[in-house]
Steps between C-alpha positions, in 0.01 A plus 500: 500500500277232352211619717555854369514383139193280537272716714618862502684585178205508260258705718772749598620560145140583404480784756480836314836675510713186539748462216815292517502205739800301625504193724807464722481127548393201300176313450485122505624274222544125464872441555655179367852440634690253282752251641769437233615175661151353486452619143821321398399191696181464295657613174295818484589855398359843575332504160316177588354667809391811309337293226309283748371802692374673187341180368316402818413835663240600242141611492313297238249719313145406593263357245130430475287193431208595281648835405371689201462420221342181634336204325126498482335346802798559739379472860828568690699821559789475746842663552821298488782585744847356484793481738564836665832670573687404814434714807696339786863398559396135533350505151824638358700241696314223317582623151617192311847543353593151386387137496778245534500181286417316821186709534637713785387862484724800559308801624604859565522442876774242434734758347383831649354672802172684436366778721286811497754779543579858399510587134828682568746486789673824396347732763469433871314773690443562870299753700656568840681168462187297419430342158300736282393570146441850372314657212593840363245726335552803277250759388365538152592836341278775637360294788458660842722320748284556808180392326671192360654416837161519672342280234783244520486479879122469494526215249775331703289525814230299325741253340687425824201445728557124485877470485641154572641451849846653536461761225481872577473809281751782562621803304884515504514772232225759476552858385139606559546587874781738405278674245207523742715636783687745277167632371374525857815694594450739209134552591605575858757746366227659288278550806793639698575739215140626494501550877833686498394720210179585688697600812740718302212680328325549834820643646529764230133575433394479868143449388328163487265617223788621284688177568204287396487656152828350369441187709174435317696506175702195609229230479350662189830487312602158634171340401516668161855374450394144586223533242749611234733211586213253476391643165855464365530141622741561789471331837551615857856387561807611690612738225166673449454532876848651538403748231184575700711586805700746292178632350353579845765764556456629148124503467437712810748760372255652255218515753737642764609776264136596437394483866805687626450779249129528585587507870766769439259719305238473774754596768685774311217659301196408705324330208205266541577131427329496159664826391836378628459171313414682176794740526733222609427301185571809289841524665616138508323315216800555274738367764282193558485421129876550476559264791274237344682527167839475667413192705341335197811584297718337767312172526342453157821407311549210743195327355666453161816319608539132415638191674445395857601849616227644282244275671599648838511855366161458335328405827626819665443719196138404439414516870660837574394671177142381554509631857647832383235555234223422747669716763518807278138452390397472865699811589352702214139379527413365845747666737382860434139388554596326824687810614197717434273256685712380793725793587393778732636855529775511762398616844664803653820401676507156338846352488646737760450294817611163625701258293378655173618844610837362608539316169395802289734735683782257450413460135483878449845540656628221277346664194656834588841340537445310178412818308811667637708210377340507155554877478871457576533220244331704226737788570791258456342313212828432321657345808178307561507362145863396550387312810224338297749389234714345775194313630422377147858378451493328839170337405649352183810384689298329775258349249787324323611358836169327564526120489309357206225243545186370332248401765553486877519156657189422699450280804235278344502252788682243287854383436612265224800271531709322240733217602764376260734211573806403294415333171459127536353527851208270569145572609582357843777757549271783384226389740754498784610859430139610461425351842805670653389840366143447620609400851738796528232748392244368747762500777632853446213678322201327658367834624486630143425196282159332498558209262751358252425308183798313354544310175795284399577435134374836380593869508473802273830384348338182371407146594784282626586292805747762626242782505279607791235764553324648802235757582493669840165645602564769760285578799266802473667839477353604836686213669839613368508881514876540555734571210695187592187296436429605142558257218824663384659462844386137532631415152835661576543305825408164346728552200779614729476179703518274194754713310785255562295182489693224324197289417355758261404862439195656664345816358210674679338784306190717506233465232518780244265798541338398171469121496469477123846656453714228654532262790694715745622851575840615380642494149436255218728468198592272212867427429503432125733321260470759224838419343441129440786396726516137609259376767792422731645851464155645563459283809841619623390861441193442715718351774727806483201734518359323807843499665547875450145571616549293816799716595322830431386673820215681322334173397341212689340164425623495140402164356423328171130452444546173319635152542877467497686243297467157653679163480384298202569140407514468123410163348712398201317244288712293263249491217697257286536253784133536593403432140726197487333367815158550344394780737305795358552861609125529556510227766812654656340844535168360622673293769714791621198731523278248677764369738683816599237769443129482566311398188131562450334179381125522531211640701239369741191629679499574873201661672367616167822677397760394248839414652829405336701178506881520520771237492849548638786292634520431873716752684786257565520424126577859392730652762844443343635471144575134567127439552457528121646150476190364675281582201465278194359532151373214285678479166363389166598139574304497825805516726543734798781753452627711796562872459868452575534315171454816292479798739775680690498842665702792630447787746474863397349827618232674298208742521168378636323754282598769250345847528454713190436874540436715193651226285824466700616245754452664839517461876250684720661651810317645799633705788426768754657825612695469823323650805489880465579492126243612243398283209635763261845490660496119495406496132786737417737266683365203305564684174860563609547128565337412167748730324780272625360196322675355193420640158172362371336480844237770551216566742142624492264591781174316540208490744489783754844625394386545141198696621724716720725588206197571280345716772824695540504584133144632527552709813679792335237512227226501765652798684562693179151436361338602829699825523427585135130428551490728805681777313269479200186496716613807692605679183158436348324610819694824551578570132853575607833325546621717787231396750553125433876552533454663842282208605723221365808625683347361818542136389857447634387629841266204533732242349784574742280416799387170349858405415633596845225305675574188296875530555455539875274193518703291255212459253570425135407707199232256389159510332320614814756774568445623144125520563565690822740732320245581230241568769744736670565681172128552444438628852802730493372654177152525655634709790688720257185556294310619808759775553576586137132517397422755772825691440416531131150630581638758744764603247238546229298714744787748515723383783875478449664162445646478850184632666284259299724207595495597870124556495443156342738334746313658791155391382598152379719395794211366707340280225841377386598398852158351564492288184864399528483405867174315435667304221814431707295376795276304265793312348713477814342163599638364174854605589492320837305194385588148612364151443367349180572708190694762698781524243288672237325725751827611661663568161216726384440659839864588561536666160184711520543602865864598451424673173203693633692624804766666285252593225302692762774645721724607212235584241315757709825699514632436149183523287450878556864549400447283189198711407687827539817376325332333202253783435775761539709311247199469268419871539861601427505267202175646363627854557823418315311337214265801479796740505680307228183496292459877542863561405465277195181682399667840550799393296273379223303825499823703502627304205179561309512876575861524387411329181 
């Protein structure tokens, strides 16, 4: 630790991006261990030692011979140096304390042992069982973690080129590899999505030229989106890259719609590519603009939400909206030009032979069957709408059954352990339990764990001899692919083994998904003394809470995140007796602090750095209460008075620290959901237990739990705002409320698929699910627009409502299936992701894949019925209003004529 403080600390803290710095260890100090028997023998006190050290360990200010102003004719100019501060233990040993009348000298070495030792003995740390010192670094606000990590490691490589023999640099806790690998996984998913989308387009278009047109849009839009992110100050991170994966499926949609319509016009009407492109844009420009408005309306409100959830939402919102705007511009400007330049008129017999012919015949049969089904549903529109209402009710019911969460737990390649022994346990006992845990982990989990850093005397609960801390660095994800090898499984096995350990409690937890929001996954709460009950009653309430939580099957690893009350020996000073003996309270307090604690006295220079000097009693002079009798104080008459003459003591139990939260005495309590239980269910259970506490004891969530509650309160508002935005955009576009109503009815058809997929896979309703759900809503509405826009055009051209709906369904089936299947295949790699950062990818992927399956399969049947039903209702309503107006006008005219 002293080597780190002397040679590494200053250069590392100057690296751009490095903020807070913490040294787990202690640099050197001059330790002076006082022997009370020898002090008494020579008639000395602790105060005598302190005074002598301060008097003799001084740096005399330098002077100058011949300094200005000088006398006239001065011929000498020289510096004067005096005695310097002590620098070695031997110099401190020779500090003169007393000269006897006989001339004998008493020096510090006669009454104390002097050595160069640690400044503090509070923390003892080991790496894989070997002595170690660690330094922890945190980022400055806004710093890029990967850039800072590279700069720090580059600086450390230079600083450690000439390490002393026996020292080695290792990284027991490093989150950068997880970030790098998770980004790499997302990039791989992005490439897989592009490849799958390309194959789906090729399958439907059966023309490499036609397939290239929307494919060319991908790099254009992606590069443009990166440019927008850079201009707005965003970085390439896991969230923006996840948004890019979603955007791949979305951004090709617009180009696919254009290309498919151009291809259809060339096949059905024999138009040349340029003519087909021109006519195609006349037909679908409105639909494309409507789709762009809808998707922007879905994602734009997310950018204005606050808190940590808002930060996550904002990354997705800005990325996807930017991609959508660029996508629609590409589809409206570049795609028609590319179609006119790249496409060729279809050859005679194209698409009738080979695999293409087989696929087209199958698709035509499917389309014929589909149209027959839609025709039957429109004939039974009332029964169909009853079925839709049942689906909507089922959607609401299933949605309320989703387990509630905030962020999915991620295998970050790290586990954190907290070890807590009974109060009053010594550092030696804590070190023994730490060693037992370390040996067990290496013995049973050696295939999964790479290294273990342990520290005794410290944990997240506080600094005390009965506290221990460990960090397990796991082996690479590729070396532990099985589910039984992920961090959650390892943590569960280790905690299960030590569950009944009598020596102390062992908690193994995962780091939180957002490191700034706590120290571990699970829930985080404050139990508060809001009623000003006594400290003892409040302590008893905490004990009751922990007891009830330990018995609850929905909760696990519930523990106080603070130091428990500990044995305390209270000194009772008889002030009157001390005064009568001529002993001052100042000398009493100074002696107690110096002898039993570790008192800072002075400083010295070692290797060019300032170090501290501490005095303290020898270990055997401060182990028991009776050892106080070994210490003496000189009274005003010059006599030596033992502590026992005026000091007594008694044992008690008291807090090691007092926590205040929002102005009230509080205890922080951490815990985790039991395996298979969501964080939302666990938090509800905690609230039930808190309700059983005595009057005046309340609770508040903090950390990740507070953010989860805040996010839950925003979720409903987010859904409502998005739906309202979509409705208003469509109403403005179509200058009607009936068309938007027909479109918006499709939303439950997408939601039910997302909810079912999450329920089947046991995934929580968390932030990433909400993003996936909003994406599903936007895409479901997009599919509905493709049908409703064409149906409206056909209806305005004179076709009946049913015929217009069937005609639109027939022409839009192919592009809807193509875009939907392309999106499903593009996001499917997210749903089956594994490895670093898989939790977020699986949560989003499962929601959008499940939602798009039902939004496609159900919507293509229900949307024509919605169009017919809503417009029929609107037409009947308008006819009734017109009839009532005519009757009112006739009645008014009749009244006037009668008059």
